[in-house]
C-alpha distance (Angstrom), angle and dihedral (degrees) to the residues before:
residue distance angle dihedral
M1 . . .
P2 3.82 . .
E3 3.80 119.3 .
N4 3.79 120.0 -106.7
A5 3.77 114.7 -83.8
P6 3.82 114.0 -119.2
G7 3.80 110.5 -82.9
L8 3.81 93.1 13.0
P9 3.81 106.6 112.5
D10 3.78 120.5 -152.1
P11 3.83 106.5 -119.6
V12 3.79 90.8 -149.2
T13 3.81 96.6 55.8
R14 3.80 102.5 22.5
H15 3.82 93.8 99.1
P16 3.83 135.6 24.3
R17 3.77 118.1 -65.5
P18 3.79 128.7 -152.6
P19 2.92 145.3 -67.7
F20 3.81 91.2 85.3
P21 3.79 127.6 176.8
D22 3.78 111.3 -85.4
Q23 3.78 105.4 -111.0
K24 3.79 139.2 172.4
Q25 3.79 131.5 -158.7
D26 3.78 132.4 -169.5
H27 3.80 95.8 -137.5
P28 3.81 134.3 21.1
G29 3.79 99.9 -114.0
A30 3.81 106.8 63.9
T31 3.80 102.5 113.9
E32 3.79 97.2 161.9
E33 3.80 92.7 61.2
M34 3.80 95.0 56.8
R35 3.80 122.9 105.8
P36 2.95 112.9 -128.2
R37 3.79 94.6 27.5
P38 3.82 113.4 -125.4
D39 3.79 118.3 -107.2
H40 3.81 113.6 -131.3
G41 3.80 94.6 175.5
E42 3.79 95.1 -90.7
E43 3.81 92.3 144.7
S44 3.79 101.3 21.0
Y45 3.81 112.5 40.9
R46 3.80 114.4 98.2
G47 3.79 118.8 -172.9
H48 3.80 128.5 -143.5
E49 3.83 101.2 -168.3
V50 3.80 93.3 -104.6
L51 3.83 89.1 142.2
A52 3.80 97.0 39.8
N53 3.81 112.0 171.0
R54 3.80 94.1 -8.1
A55 3.80 119.4 150.2
A56 3.79 112.3 -136.1
V57 3.80 137.9 -176.9
V58 3.80 116.5 -157.1
T59 3.80 122.5 -176.5
G60 3.79 118.9 -148.3
G61 3.78 91.7 20.6
D62 3.78 97.1 150.9
S63 3.82 95.9 85.3
G64 3.79 146.7 -8.3
I65 3.79 120.0 18.6
G66 3.80 90.8 -9.1
R67 3.80 93.0 58.6
A68 3.80 91.6 46.2
V69 3.82 90.3 51.2
C70 3.82 91.9 49.0
L71 3.80 91.0 50.0
A72 3.80 93.6 47.5
F73 3.81 93.9 44.6
A74 3.81 90.7 50.5
R75 3.80 93.1 49.6
E76 3.80 87.2 50.0
G77 3.82 89.6 55.5
A78 3.82 105.1 -95.0
D79 3.80 129.4 136.3
I80 3.79 113.1 -136.3
V81 3.78 141.9 -151.3
F82 3.79 108.8 -170.6
T83 3.79 135.4 179.1
H84 3.77 131.7 -130.5
L85 3.78 136.2 169.1
A86 3.80 115.9 -95.3
E87 3.81 92.0 -112.2
E88 3.80 92.7 55.0
T89 3.80 101.0 66.6
D90 3.81 93.7 127.2
E91 3.80 91.5 53.9
A92 3.80 90.4 46.4
A93 3.79 90.7 50.8
E94 3.80 90.2 56.2
T95 3.80 92.0 51.5
A96 3.80 89.9 48.1
R97 3.80 90.0 50.7
L98 3.80 91.4 53.8
V99 3.80 91.9 49.6
R100 3.80 94.0 47.3
E101 3.80 91.1 45.1
A102 3.81 85.7 61.2
G103 3.81 88.7 56.2
R104 3.79 96.8 -106.4
T105 3.80 135.9 119.0
A106 3.81 116.2 -94.7
V107 3.81 121.7 -168.9
P108 3.82 112.9 -179.1
V109 3.80 111.6 -162.8
P110 3.81 124.1 -169.5
C111 3.79 102.3 -134.8
D112 3.78 136.7 161.7
I113 3.78 101.7 -152.8
R114 3.82 90.1 -162.7
D115 3.80 85.2 79.5
E116 3.82 116.6 77.3
S117 3.79 94.5 -152.9
Q118 3.80 91.9 53.0
C119 3.80 90.1 51.7
A120 3.78 91.5 52.5
A121 3.81 90.8 46.4
L122 3.81 90.5 50.7
I123 3.80 92.9 57.3
D124 3.81 91.1 45.2
R125 3.81 89.3 51.1
A126 3.80 91.4 49.8
V127 3.80 91.6 51.5
D128 3.80 91.1 47.6
E129 3.81 92.2 49.2
L130 3.81 101.1 37.8
G131 3.82 104.3 20.2
R132 3.81 95.6 -122.0
V133 3.80 141.5 2.8
D134 3.81 116.4 -108.5
V135 3.82 96.7 169.2
L136 3.79 131.3 28.4
V137 3.81 117.3 -169.0
N138 3.81 111.4 -166.7
N139 3.78 97.6 -160.7
A140 3.82 109.7 134.5
A141 3.80 112.9 109.6
Y142 3.78 143.3 159.2
Q143 3.79 132.8 -148.0
M144 3.79 137.5 167.1
S145 3.78 122.0 -167.3
Q146 3.81 114.7 -127.6
P147 3.82 109.0 -174.5
D148 3.82 90.0 174.9
G149 3.79 91.6 69.7
I150 3.77 138.3 -120.9
E151 3.79 92.3 -34.6
A152 3.81 88.5 66.3
I153 3.81 94.0 54.2
T154 3.79 104.6 96.2
T155 3.78 122.1 -153.4
E156 3.81 87.4 -115.0
Q157 3.82 91.4 57.4
F158 3.81 92.9 42.8
D159 3.80 90.4 51.0
R160 3.81 92.5 49.4
V161 3.80 93.1 49.4
M162 3.80 94.0 47.1
K163 3.79 96.2 45.2
T164 3.79 95.5 44.3
N165 3.78 96.9 44.5
L166 3.82 101.7 34.1
Y167 3.79 114.4 13.7
G168 3.78 93.4 48.8
M169 3.79 92.5 48.8
F170 3.81 90.7 48.9
W171 3.80 95.3 47.7
L172 3.80 94.6 45.9
T173 3.79 93.5 47.0
R174 3.79 92.3 48.7
A175 3.80 91.4 49.3
V176 3.80 97.2 45.1
L177 3.80 98.1 53.8
A178 3.80 92.5 77.1
H179 3.82 89.2 59.4
M180 3.80 102.5 36.9
P181 3.82 116.9 100.3
R182 3.77 126.7 -143.7
G183 3.78 107.3 -76.7
G184 3.79 91.2 39.8
S185 3.78 123.1 137.4
I186 3.80 136.8 -145.6
I187 3.81 116.9 -162.0
N188 3.80 121.6 -171.3
T189 3.80 125.2 -163.2
T190 3.78 110.0 -134.3
S191 3.84 124.5 159.1
V192 3.77 147.9 -133.8
Q193 3.81 81.4 -100.9
G194 3.79 88.4 71.8
Y195 3.80 89.0 66.8
Q196 3.81 103.2 26.9
P197 3.81 108.7 28.0
S198 3.77 119.5 -157.9
P199 3.81 109.4 -139.3
H200 3.81 92.9 -130.7
L201 3.83 89.5 57.4
L202 3.79 96.7 45.7
D203 3.81 99.1 138.8
Y204 3.81 93.4 41.5
A205 3.81 91.4 49.2
M206 3.82 89.9 51.6
T207 3.79 90.5 58.3
K208 3.77 93.7 46.9
A209 3.81 90.9 53.7
A210 3.79 88.9 49.9
I211 3.82 90.4 52.1
I212 3.80 89.9 56.5
S213 3.80 90.5 53.4
F214 3.81 91.9 44.3
T215 3.81 90.3 52.0
H216 3.79 93.6 50.4
G217 3.80 94.0 46.4
L218 3.80 98.0 42.6
A219 3.81 91.5 48.9
Q220 3.79 89.3 61.5
M221 3.79 92.5 43.3
V222 3.81 96.7 55.3
A223 3.80 101.2 30.7
E224 3.80 92.3 102.0
R225 3.81 88.5 56.0
G226 3.80 89.2 60.3
I227 3.81 92.6 -113.4
R228 3.79 120.6 132.6
V229 3.81 124.0 -147.8
N230 3.79 122.5 -164.0
G231 3.77 140.2 151.6
V232 3.78 141.5 -142.2
A233 3.82 119.7 -140.9
P234 3.80 109.0 -161.0
G235 3.75 123.4 -166.9
P236 3.80 117.9 -146.5
V237 3.82 110.4 -23.5
W238 3.81 125.1 -173.4
T239 3.82 102.2 -122.2
P240 3.83 134.7 137.6
L241 3.79 88.9 -97.9
I242 3.82 88.5 74.0
P243 3.82 102.2 61.3
A244 3.81 89.0 37.8
T245 3.79 95.2 55.3
M246 3.81 109.3 20.7
P247 3.82 125.0 81.5
D248 3.83 94.2 -144.0
T249 3.81 127.2 25.3
T250 3.80 99.0 174.5
K251 3.80 96.6 96.9
F252 3.79 99.3 26.8
G253 3.81 111.0 149.4
A254 3.80 95.2 6.9
Q255 3.81 90.3 115.9
S256 3.81 93.6 66.4
P257 3.82 116.5 97.1
L258 3.81 88.7 -115.0
G259 3.79 87.7 56.2
R260 3.79 97.4 -128.4
P261 3.79 142.2 65.6
A262 3.77 121.0 -96.5
Q263 3.76 120.7 -107.1
P264 3.83 116.4 -126.2
A265 3.81 89.1 -112.6
E266 3.80 89.2 64.0
M267 3.82 91.5 59.0
A268 3.80 98.7 48.7
P269 3.84 98.1 74.7
A270 3.81 90.6 62.3
Y271 3.81 90.4 57.5
V272 3.80 91.6 46.2
F273 3.79 91.1 52.2
L274 3.80 94.3 47.7
A275 3.81 91.6 48.3
S276 3.79 93.7 48.3
P277 3.81 131.6 85.4
R278 3.80 87.3 -112.0
A279 3.82 87.0 77.2
S280 3.82 94.7 49.4
Y281 3.83 93.5 129.4
I282 3.79 95.2 42.5
T283 3.80 117.0 95.3
G284 3.78 134.0 138.5
E285 3.81 90.5 28.8
I286 3.79 134.3 127.6
V287 3.81 118.1 -145.0
N288 3.79 105.0 -146.8
A289 3.79 110.6 -148.6
T290 3.78 100.6 174.6
G291 3.79 106.1 136.6
G292 3.78 91.5 -107.8
T293 3.80 103.0 -42.1
P294 3.83 104.1 140.7
L295 3.81 115.5 -123.3
P296 3.83 133.2 -179.9
């Protein structure tokens, strides 16, 4: 087998592979405690101004994919309002630092997107701060593994998963359309779980399938307004949500054909592309970023 060409990273060995240390966290935003530490593109992402002077709203921007998207958008020239949970102010401050270091505006907003009024207030805040919203990234999500089956899924958990993953996306999308110009873009984070549900993530997988349908339907609904709607379906991604919600992290991502989970930095370019003018004829599509797992 030929050696790697200079500058051509091997996707199998580029990032850490399991086994990982088994680790637990109390909440899904504690990046600093993770081993290995997730890569959001801090040292690797190079922007090319493809989102110059765009105004973006990103939910769940304090960590994981959301932080990587905020970083990439900022280095591409966008100003960003992003949400975080009230208890994750330190994580949000780090994301804001990365955005401002790129020379762009960062507005972290504590927001529980399970609340309709907070969703409406978020969009109003974004318009006040940035003047409009060119890109909405519906990324915030919640899951909790229940290996003991449906009987172990409480109504409280089910309600939290549904409202975080679906209600918030619906309310924010409905509110933003009045402020989004022609050429705007809505990008929804779905998952490989939307196609191939794992039994221990039954309720989460339900929402991710619904997001796929929402993306397809909304894209047709708003096409005449000149607004594009697409989604990204990640496979396993090494984020703080994993040690906070999974019973065992040692083999996480090993099931993918590449043999490892993605790093958040590997997801961000898909969002940049879908938000950019380069994707002007792409709407109603799902970019599957699964590490080789075949999907429909």
